[in-house]
Residue, then its C-alpha position, 0 to 999 in steps of 0.5 A: m504515515s497517514e498518507t501511506r495508510a490512506a493510500l493503502v486503505a483506498h487500494v483495498g476499496g476504502n473499507p478494509s477487513a480486519t486482516q487487511k487493516a492488520i496488514i496495512e498497519r504492518a506496511v505503514q510501520l515497515t514503510l516508516r522504518v525503511a524511509t528512516m533508513d533511506r534518509k539516514f543513508a542519504e544524509t550520512g553516506e554511511q551504511t554499516e553491515h548491520d544497517s545493510r542487513t536490517y534494511l534488506a530485512w525490512n525491505g523484504s518484509l515490506s515487499r511480502v506484506l504488500r504482496d499479501l495485501g494484493m497487487k491489484a487495487a479493488v474495483n471502485r463500484s461507484t463508477p459504473g461499468l460499461q454495461e451499466y453505463l449503456a443500460a442507463r443511456t438506453t433507459a434515459a433515451 
């Protein structure tokens, strides 16, 4: 859970808003539930109809939550853009 949370916090730029924090926590919980069911299915090879419906519902919810968080990662401003890099080189020369 902590790895998933850290990855999603980094995805939004390292400083999530309150809304992003809520979405991240929901994504972490849903990821855990889906992973638990994946493991159960892998170990037992069995899946009831109820399991299947639950799994599909959680997967759908996780997909929507992640979509709400955003598909594109936040721009890391600690790395200079091309214009900043060239300006710094010109100034240094």
